[in-house]
N, C-alpha and C positions, 0 to 999 in steps of 0.2 A: 540549425537552431541551436542557440546557446542553452546548457542545461540550466535549469531554475536554481536559484540559491536555496540549498538545502536548510538554511536557517530561517527562512520565511515562509509564511503560509500562503499558498498560491490559489487557494479556492476562492470564489467570489459568490456574491448571492445571485448575480446574473449570469448563467452558464455560457452566454454568446458573447463574443467578441467579433469587432468589425471583420467582415469577410467570412463569417460564419464558423470559424474554429472553435474549438473548445477553449475554456479559459484556463487550462493547465497544460503542461506539457505533453505532447502525444494526445491530446485530446481528439476524440472523433468529431466530425461535423455534429454542429447543435450541442457541443459540449457534453455528450452523453458519457457516462462513467461505466466503464465495463469492467467490474472487479476481477474477474477471473481470467483476463487477457493482459498480457505486458504491452506497454505502450510501444509503438512502433520504433520510436527513436529513445527508448531507455538504455539500449545497449546490451540487451540481455540474451539475444540470439546465439543459441547453440553454445553457451558457457555454462559450466556446472558451479553455481553460487555458494555450494557447501562451504563453509569455513569464512567466507566473506564476513567482515563487520558490517552491522546495521546501524545506520544513521537517521534518525528522526531529524525533523526541522528544527529542533531544539536540543540535541544531543543523542549520544549513542544508547542503543538499547540491547545491543547483545552481537551474537554471531548465528549465522544461517546453519541451522541444524539439518534442514532438509528442503529441497527445493523441486516444485515440478514444473514440468514445461508443457503439459497437456494442453492440447488445444481447448479453448473455452474453460479450462478446468485449472489453471496455474496458480500457484500459491508458494509462499514461503513461511516455513516453520522457523521461528526464531527463539534460540535459547537465551533467556533475559539474564542469566547467572544471578548475580546478587541484586540486580536492578529490581525485580519483581520476585524475591526470595526463590530463585531457580526454577520459576514456572516458564512454560513456553507459551507462545503467541502465535496464531496463524495471520499472516498478512496476505490478502488477496493480491494478485499480480499487478491489478490496476493502481495499487498505491505506490509502485516503485517509479520513482521520478526518472532516476539515472543511476548507471552502474560506473564506477571509476575502477577500472582493472588495475591499474598501476598501483594504488592504495589498496586494493581488495575490499572496496566499501560499496554497499549498496545504499543508496539514498531514499528515504521514503517521504513524501510530502505530508506527512501527519505528524502532530506533536506527541510527546512522549504521553502526555495525560490521555490524548485521543486513544493511543493505542492501549494504554493501561485500563481504559474504561471499555474497551471492546468486549463482545462476548466470550467468555473464557473457552479456550481452546482444551479440547478432550480428543485425544487421540482416537477413542473408539467412535467418535461422531464426526471426524474430519471430512468424510465423504457423505454424510448423510445430508440430503437436499434441504431439510428444513434448517439445519444448522448453517448450511452455505447460504440459504436465503436470508437468514438472520443476521449473518457476519457480512454478506456483500451488502446487504441493506444498511446496515450500520455505518460501513464505510462510505458508502453513497451519501447518507445522511451528513457526513462530516463536510461535505462540499456546500452544503446548504446554508442559508444564513439562520435558520431554524436549529437549535442545539440537537444533537444526536438524542433519541430516546423521547423526544418532545411530540405529543400527538399533534397532527396536522388538521 
């Protein structure tokens, strides 16, 4: 499967495509988004991503400061540098579209605005189930036709 173009948005209002595969690369059957697991075809297996640049679908957002590969609990912490005044953001593993190891870049399928609007990262709450549910739900909502944070 060809990697998706990181400069475009890949989510659709209808999570199913013909044949029952998800509407995004590495999607699971029925298009279910699993925020805390890397996609099978993202190219992450067994690789330390710390130091890799992170590319949203509309531009760079920073460098990987920390990467987790725990089963069903994987994520990236990205140091945004001057982009968001030196703040860090946590990206659930499911947002990783693909990794270009030659260029040392992690491509995520979200926009800079979506990442900037995500629940704020706090190192003291990164393992808190409430924070993780909130963050995972936020990124799950970004695949929906309904804007994130909107009551359903």
